[in-house]
N, C-alpha and C positions, 0 to 999 in steps of 0.2 A: 496652388495648395497654398493652404494657411499656412504664415509664419509659424515656427515651432513655439511651444508655449519658452515662457523665460522662465529660467530656473531662478527658486526661493531664494528670496535676500536675505542676510543673516540677522537675528533677532538682537536688537542693541538698546541700549536706556539709555534716555534724556532725562536731565533736568532743567528747571526754570519757571520763570514767572510768566504768568498768563499775563501779554500788553494787552492784548482786546479780542474780543468774542466777536469772529467774522457771520457766524450763521450758529444757532441754536432751535433744535426741536425740542420741544418740552415735554412731548410726549414720548418719544422715543430716547430721547438725551444724543442725539447726532449732533455733533459738536465741529464746528472748522472756526479755528483758532490761529492766533499767531501767538509764539512761545518766545521769551527771551532767554535764551540759554546762558548757563552761569559762567560762559564764554565771551558773553554780549551780542551774537547774532541772532537775528531775529529769523524764526523759521515758521512756518506753514506745518500746521498738525491737522490731523481728521479722524474723528470716530466718536466714540459713545462715551459722552463724559458726563453723567447727569448731577445738577447744579452745580457745576464748576462756572466760577465768576473771574472775571478780572483781577488780577493784584494775587491771585491766590500760587502757593508754589506748588509744584508738579514734580512727581519721580512718575514718568511714561515708559511702557514696554512698549515694542512695537519695532516696524519694517519702514526703509525708506521706500519709496515709489517714486515714478516717474508719470504724472498724468498727463494726456496728450497735450492739453491744452494750457494748463496751469503748471506744468512743470515740476519739480522735486518738491515732495512733501511726504511729513512722516505721518503714517499710517497705525494708529494706536491699538495694541492690542490691548491692554491693561494700564491702570496707572493707580495711584495713591497720590495723598495730598502730604507736602512737607508743610512744617509751620513756617512763616515769612522768616525768613535768614535775617533781615535786616529791619531797622525801624522804616525806612522808607517802603518797602515791600510791605510791612504792615498796614499803614496808611493806605497805599494804593489799593490792598484787598478789602479796608474797612470801607473806604470809600466808592467802591466800586458800586454801590447801590445795594448789596446784600442786605442791607439794614435799614427798615425806615426812618426816614429824617436823616440818615448820615451819609452825608456828602463828605467830598474832598476836604473842605475846611473844618467840617466835625470829627471827621477821621482825625486831621493833623491834631488837632487841639487834644483829643481822646488819646493818642500816644504821644503826645508830649507831656501829658499829666500821667501816665501811668510806664511809660516808657518800655523795659522787656517784661515788665509784669501785665502788659496790656488784657495778653489772651487768657493768664488767670485770673484777674478780676470780672472779665466777660462772664469766665465759666462757672466762678464760685461767690464772687461779691458784687453782682452788678450794680445793685444799689448803689455802691461808691460813685459812678457816674455823674450824679450828681454834684461830685465836684468837678466836673467841667462845665464852663463858663457855656450856657445856651442850653443848657438841656434840664428841662424839670422831673419833676417824679413824672409826670404821666407817660412823657416821655422813655423816661428809663423802663416804664414799665412795659410799652411798645418794644423798645430795642432787646429788652430780656427777652419776651417771649417769642418775638424772632429769632435771636438767635439760640436760645432752646433749642428750637423747633429745626433748625437748621442744622444744628451739632449733633441732633439726635436722627436726623434723615440722613445724616453723612453717614453719621458712624454705621447706620444701619446698613446704607449702600454700600460701604465700604467692608463690613463683614458679609456681607450675601458676596459680594464679586471676590473677596478674598476666598470664600468656599465654593465658588466656581460658577456660581448664580449669573446669568448675563446680564448686561447696564439696564436693558430692556424689562427682563420679567424684574429684577431686584425693585424698577422704579413702580410697577405694579404690584410688587408686596409692601412697599412702603404706603403706597397710596391706600390700599386695603386696610392695613392695620396700624399706619402712623407710628406712635411713639412705641408701639408695643411691637414691632417686626421682631426686633433682636428677640425680644423674651418668646414670643411665638414659635420663632425660630427653632429657638434652643431646647424648648420645653417640649411640644411636640412638632418637629417638621413636617409629619404627615396632615396636618392641618392646610398647607399651603397648597398640596395639591386638593384638595378638598374644596376650598374657598376660593383662590386666586385662578383665573383663567390662565392657561397657556403654561401652569407649573404642573409636569405630570408626575407620575409614580416615580419615576427612574430618578428624577433629582432630588425629589422629597427625602428618598431611601439611602442617595450616595451624599446628602446632606447629614440625613440622621447618623448614618456609617462614620462621616467625619467627626460627629459632635460626640460621638462613643455611647450612643442610647443604646445600645445593645441590639441584637440581631433576633433574639425570642421573645418579643414584645406582644402584647394583646392589640395595641396600638400599628404596629406593622402589622399584623395579621390582618387587622379592619383595613388600614390601607391597601393592602396589596390585595384583596376580597374586591372592593371599590373598584381598585384600579382594571381587575380582571373583569368585572362587569361591565368596566367604559368600553374595552377592549371590544368584548362580544358585543356591545352597541355600536360600536364600529364597525363592525364588521354585519352588522344589519340584525342581530336578535335582540329582541327585545326582553328576554329571558335567559337563564341556563338551568336546565337541571341541578340540583343542590348537589349530586355525587360527582357532576360533571367540572362544577365550581369549583369543590373542595380540591379537586384532582390537578386543574388548571393552577389554582392558587400555590398546592404543593410545589409543583414543579417550578413557578417563578419563585417561590419565598423559599425555597428549601425548610416548610417548617413541617412539624409532624401534625396527625388530623386533630388530637387536643386542642390542639393552638387552633387551630383555625377555624374551629367547633366554637372557639372561646371567642374570636372574633369576628364570627359570622351571630353569635348571640347579642354581642355589644351594637352591632350596625341594624340588627332587628328588634332591640330594646329603645335605640333612638330613630327608629323609624326610617334611617337612612334604605331600608330593603326591604321589600315585602316577600313572605314566602306565602307560598298557596299553594294546594292540591289540584292540579290538572290533567282530567284524563288519566287520575291513580298513578300522576308522576307529582314529584315535591320539587317545586320550582322555585327558584330567587329570582327577584328582578329590582331591578333600582326603582327606588318609590315614586319619582316622580313619572318614570317610564311607563311603568306599570298602571299607577292612576288616569296617565291621559289616554292610553291603549284602552283600557277599561271604558273610558267616559266617551270615547268615540262612540263605539256600539250604542248606548246609553243613547248618546245625542242624535245616533243617527236613527234610531229607535224614535227618538221622540218628532223628530221634526217629519217621520214615515207618518205618523199616526197622528200628529196636528190636525186639525180640519183647516180648509182653505177655501176661498173662490174657486170654481174651476175656471179655467181659462178659456174654454171656449162651450156654447150650449150644444153646438154641432159639430162633431170631430168631422164628418163627413163632408160636410161645408168647407170647414178650413182645408182641409186636402183638397177640396176642388177649385176653392180659391188660389192655393199658392201653385198649384199644377199652372192653372192658367197667367198668374203674376210672372211666373219664372218659365213659361213655356218646355216645362221638363217633365217628364216621367220617372218617377219613385219605382225601382227594382222591389220585389214583394218584401226583402229582408229592412229594408229601408225606411218603408211606408209600415210594416209592423212597428219599428223603432219609433217613427213620429209620432203615431197613436200612442204609445206608451211615454213617452216625453210629454204626450199635452195633458195624460192623465194620473201619470204617477209623482209622488210626493220625490223621490232619491230614486236616480237611476245612473246605472252604469252604461256609455255606450264605447265598444271595444270595437276595434279591427283594425287589421293590417293597412300597408301603400295602397293606394290603385282599388279600397275597396268602397269611395264614397262616404267617409266621415265628412270632410268640409261639406260636402254638398246639403247631406242631411241638416247638420249643424247650423246651416246658413237656412233651412228651412224652417228649423224651430225657433231661431231669432227673427225673423218676417213675419211669424204668425203672433210669438210672443208681445213682441212691438206695435203690430197693427190693433193687439187687443189693448194696448197703452199697459202692457205690464213692466214695469221696473226690472231691466236686467245689466244684471254688472256679469264681466267678462274678467276672468284672470288666468295664469299660467304662474307653476313656480320661479321660473327666470325671465329675467329680463327677453333674453333671444327668443324663447317661446313666446313672451306675450306678443313680442312685434310679429312674431310668423303668423298668430292669430290675427293680430289686427291687418295684417294684408291680407288677408284671403278672406275675411269677414268685412272689412270696411269700418268695423267698431272699435271704438276705445277697448283698451286690454290695458289690464295695469298686472304688476307682478302680485302673489298674494301677500306678500309684505307691505307693498303700498297699498292694497287694497284695505287691507286689514289697520293702516297707518302705525306703521312702526314707529317707536321712537327709541331714536339712539342713542339718548341720555339717559332712560330710564330701562331700556332694554325691553320694553315691553309695548303690547300692541295696543292701541287706545280702543278698538274695536274689541266686544266684548259682550258679554249677556247683557252687560248693564248699559253698553252703548251701541245695539247691535246693527247691521248694516240695513240701509234700507233699499230693501231688494222683494222682489217678488219671485225671481229666477236669478241663481248665483250657478253660472257655468266656469268650471274649471279646467283647461287644455292641459294636454300631456300630464294625466295625473298619476301616471305611472312614477313619476319623481316626488308625489308626497311621502314625504316621513311623517312618525307618528307625533312627533311635536308640533308640526307645522299641521297638518292634518285636525289635532285637536284645537290650536288656536283657531282656526277658519272656523270649525264647527261651533264654538262659542259665540261665533259673531253672527253666525246666522240664526235670523227668526225663525220660530216654529213654524208660523205660516207659510214661508217660503218655498220654494222649490231647489233641489239641487242634482245637476248633471254634471255628473264626472266622466271625461271624456279621454282617450289612452290607448296607448297601444300592449294591452298586458304582457304581451310576449315579449316587449323590450327588457332591459335590464331595469331591478328594482330601484329605488330612490337609495342615493347615496347613503342617507342617515338609515337610524333602524326601524324596521318594520318594513312591511310591503303590503299598503294597503290597500291599492287596488286590486292588488293578486288576492286578498283575503276576503273583500267581501264579495268578490265574485264567488270565491270557494265557500263561502259559507251558505249561498243557497237562499238567503233571507230576504235578497233586495234584489229590484228589478233590472235584469242585465238584457242589452242589445248588444249580439254581437255580427257585425258583417263581416264575411266571409268570400262571398264573390268578388273576383277582379272586373272591374267594368272593363268592356272592350277596349276603349281608348287607351287606358292602362296596360293592356296585354301586351301592347309594341314594345314597352320598356324592357329591357331584358333584366334591369335595377328589379321593379316590382317582381316580374317573377318569378327571380333568383332569390327575392327576398323571401318570397311565399316560399319556397320549396324548403329554403335553409329553416323556417317558422315550421316545416313539420318535420324537420329532420332529413332533407334530402341535402343532395350534393348539387350544387349549383351548374349549370347548363355553360360546359365550358365555350368560348369564342376564339377563335384564330386572330393572334396580334395584325392589327391593320383590319378588321374586318367592319362592318359597318353596324357598329354594337353601341351600347354604352356600359357594358358589363366584361373585364377582362381577367384572367389567372392568368399571372406569369410563374414558371417553374422556377426556384431557384433553391439549393438545397442548402448552399454554404451562407451563415449570416453574414460573412464579408460580401459577397455577391447580393447578395437581397438589399443590403446597403450601398453598394454601387447603384444597383438598378433604379434604386428610389431617387436617388440624386437626379438619376439620370432623367427619370420620367417627369420629376418637378423642374427642373432648370431647364429641359429642353426637348423631351418627348409631347408632352402634355399641352405646355403652352405653343408647339409648332403646329399641331395637328386639331386642337381645337380653340386656339386662339385665347387660352384664358392666361390671365397676368398668375404668373408663379406666386409672387407675395400675398395677394389677397383672394386669389379664387380656387387654388388647390390647399387640401386640409389633408395632413396625412394624421390618421389616427391609430396608434398603437393599445395594447390592452397593459402594459406597462411603463414605471419610470423609468426602471433600471435598465441596466445592458448595452450591448451594441446596439439593440434594436429598440430602445425605451426612449421618451419623450428626451430625457435630458441629451444624452447622445446625439439622437436624431437633432434636435435645436442646435447644438453647438455646430455639427456637421453643415445641416442646412441654412444658419445666419451667415457661415463663414464663406459659402457658395454665393448665397443670393443678398447680403447686404453685407462685403467684405469689407476689413478697415483698410486704411491707407498704406499701402504699401506692400501689399500680400498680391501675389499673381491673378489672384481672381479680381481684381479689378479695382473702381476706381475708392474711394472714402467713402464710408457712411458718418462718419464725425466721430468725437466722444462721446462718452454716454457716462450713464451711471448704473454703480455696480447692482445688482439686483438678484432676487429668484434663488438664496438658498433653500434648499430643502431641509424637511426634518432629518435629513439623512447627513446633514454636513456636507455635502458635497459642494466644490468651489462655487462662487457664486461666477454666474454668466453677465457681461458687461452688455448692457442694452445700449443701441446704435440708432441716430435717427435713422427713419427708417423700419426700424424692425415692427415686426407684427409681435405682439404683446396680448398675453392675458389678466386677467383680473382673476385671483384665485381665492378671494376671501370678500364677501359682504363687506362695504364700506358706506355705513350711512350719511357718514359725514360727507363725501366725496361725491356721494349721490352715484357710484359704482358698483356693479354685482359680480358674485362668483360667476365665473364662465366667460365675462365680457368680453368681445375681442377687439383690438385697439391697435394704433400706429402711433410711434413714438415721433413728434414733430419737433421735439428742442430739448437740448438738454443744457443745465444752468451750472452755475460754480461750482467748481470741484467735484463734478458729478454728485452732486448733493441735490441735484434737481433735474428733474425731467417735466416734457409735457406728452400726454398722449391723445390723440384724437380718437374719438368714438364718436363714428358717423358725423362729425364736423364740431361736435363739442367736445371742447381742451377743456383736461382737469391736469393741473399740476401736482404731481407726488413729489414728498421730500421725508426723508428721515425715517422713521419706522413703515411709512407705506409705501416706501420701494419694494421691500420684502412681500408686499401683496403681488407685484408683477414678474412673469415669469417669460421667456420667448414661446410662441404660439404657431411657429411652423410645421410643429406636432404638439399634437396632447393625445392626454388617455382617450379611450373612448366613452369611460364614466364620466369626463369633462366637455364632452360633444354633445348631453343628453338635451335636447331641446331646440338643436340647431339644425340648421340645414346648410350647406356647400353646395358650390358649382360642380367641383372635382373631388372624389377621397380617395386617398391609398392608403393598403391599410396592409403592412406586411403581419404575414400570419407562419410561424415558425415553432418548434418544441422549445426554442430559447424562451418563450411565453407559456410552457406547458402546464402552470398552474392555473393560469387564470385563461386558458382555453375551454370555452363554452359557448354554448348556442345562442344563447342571448344576447351574448357580447359580438358574436361576427354581426347576428342580427341586426342588433342598434347600429353597428357602424355601417353596413350596407345601407338602410333604410336612411342615414344622413345625407346621401347624395341625390342632388336634381339631375344631372346632366352625364356622370361619370362613376364608376367605382373599376377601381383596379386595386387585385390582391394580389400580393406578390411572396412567394415564398412557397412553401412544402404541402403539395397536395395531403398529403398524410395529417399534417398540423391541422388544416383544414376539415377533414374528416372527422378527428378527433375532437374536437371544436363542435360540429354538428350534431355529434351522437350523445354531446353530454351536456347533462343540465342538472343545474347545482342551485338553482335559484328557489326552491323547494326544502332546501336546506336550514333557509333560515327560521329559528323558532322565534315564532309569535301567538300572539293568542286572541287576535281581533278575530277570528273567523269562530274562534270557540266563543268568544265573549259577543258574539252577533246572535248564534245559538241559543247562548244562553238566555238572551232578552226575546226571545221569540213568542 
């Protein structure tokens, strides 16, 4: 059993002077420092302290904790600056390097000249610094400017943190608005939610109420409407019907209809939203999202209609060459699809597992490459790109890399002005494409090129807004090849057979436990029994029977993050079982680690340990790691503020705010598994996840496995999921827009 959790330590206050900065991440504010307390002791402290310098006097709020490697240290929850209490402290502060050209010697002369009035002079009469030997007028100007910027930034950071804005978000706000941070926050805090990444409506609304800006304002109504549309986008919608939007916003804001209508008029006037009538319904959409979706329809039509040179002059000869070259005969649907791919400018190729999509794609690539056509292959995620590269033997990039995303400007280099150099662009796992990424992709494809979208339309739609692949197929306006026939060699796999049964709304064929099969359902009604069974399967039964490494070869996939059978608890349980900490009854030490992976719900962080399986949960272009990448922790650094993760042998160092982009990955959500394959998949299926039970969720989970699928839970829950189709509920306009452009 894992050791019992420690009791929370009492919150206390420490005051003292920063003796030295051991480590500081300027992006996140994460700092490790040595503090000389008012009693003369030197103690270690860690936390987010943006802009803090050696020599500063601080008041720290937090708790003592014991790090397994670095011993006792103070975990900082919040802090405030104190004016240096002594002239010596003032000298140390000014000489710490916070001001250009001011070192310890110059700081000593400044304090020696102005004594206790030094800070007052810097604030109100910086020109008097010329009275200090060695400081000329040019240097005075540099010092005065730096001092003003530092004080304004610090005042803004302190103001924001006093109003419950986290240090990391406060840094983003100050970087965005600079000197105007406080004035913007005070005059219209809702601008923060619109203009600063990571600041949500809830935070802006709490800040507004604390500042006494009123409940019934047009600004609040407009901000709440925008938040409602963004939340709908997170649910996959690209628009809401006007009445539905107003009803949702009224529930959120507790405002009456006239005020909300004023807010909507304000948003429409400043073009933050677009209202239009679609199929006799008044719709409202975020402007960028609406323009992107309409543009996708227009670009697909432009590419489809643009003239281009035929790939082959004789399709029959090309097919005959490929049959001889590969020694293969294509099925009727495959051959028809290959003919389409050689003649159509824009085409969708869809089908489930075992239907021959990969074989057909290889045929398309062989013929295009033999004809010296420039072919570019891409996929939405790194894992999907690696899979396609392995199956085709070709170079495959993520869509972001294909379009040459610049993390500094947050823009793609490839667009209409600098299009891709390609005759054919192939995008695999196209069901994962959302509206913004598809828009960027189509901007970069030249009119003369061909586009082939390959994917399984019955899988989950994209995490982002839209259902691009489904809408293209549903429009009936572009060429679609659907492969439904399961090939003989795939019929031996119960995974493939049952995946297709699930896709058609049929229950899977059950196998007896212990039978020679690759698909099992284990009935467990109680959630605690489901959890116990999963732990036994992962740690003992599957490794023993199938010879699979439990850390690297088995992936638990679950519908949700929360609850007993959600990722958060499953990861906690599986980490304790598979990678226990020193002193636990489960086994040997995995060593110290870093705290990471605090979820949006504010759940306690899990400590990552050496040998843990972890997942990157956001794209990080600076580190060159991407959402969904899975790696292993191979080292941890000072005070748990730095760890190293290996991704297929490539070592990436994490520190500060980047640590929040890592979570344990013994279990992950089914949505996060899109585009991946694992040797063995274990799936809890229980009515505890009722809100998420749907056919394409189970279908996606099952099709992630290469060798083994084990479902654990209630057959009732599985039948509910298989009979429930929710994907059509996404409100999008792409299919409509394609028909309008016909």
